[in-house]
C-alpha angles and dihedrals in degrees: 000000000000123000126348118185122198118189096165091113096049128206082038111068121188117203112188117198119190133163121346118344118215121221088248093054091047090051091051091048092050090049091052090053088052090054090051090051090048088062089069090218126124113253140172121229118203105198105196109191099168106144092011122145127224125283123236119245088253091053092049088050090051091052092048091047091052091048091051094046091050102036096115091053097042091050089059103035114021133084115175134198118182122200107206123178104180138052096239093055091045091051091049090048091053092043091056089049091052091052094045115010112217113258088205133061109281134169136171126229138183095223134032102235093061089047092050092050092049092049093051090049091051092047090053090059120087112272119253117269 
């Protein structure tokens, strides 16, 4: 199934990740994030990885590369909540954050409603300077 991105409730974006993600699907998802950042508007991304498979080392490297390339923009415009339902995914999420700490507010959750509430609370706060 891969990535599905729903921006219909902007500035809340829901990215659903299920099963195995192809390199092409990951590339499309990262490009969508770039288009969101290009709007120069603050937004919250709910990354729901329940049922998601693992990422390849190359895919993890692509994500870290995208994060590094866009750090100045994500610092200003992105708030992220990740819904993680298994230990392997949670470990990978933390490993990526150890390699490249998020320059934006980010928190993990076990269920989407708590993540959604937190994102909306964060978006209601004044943006960082």
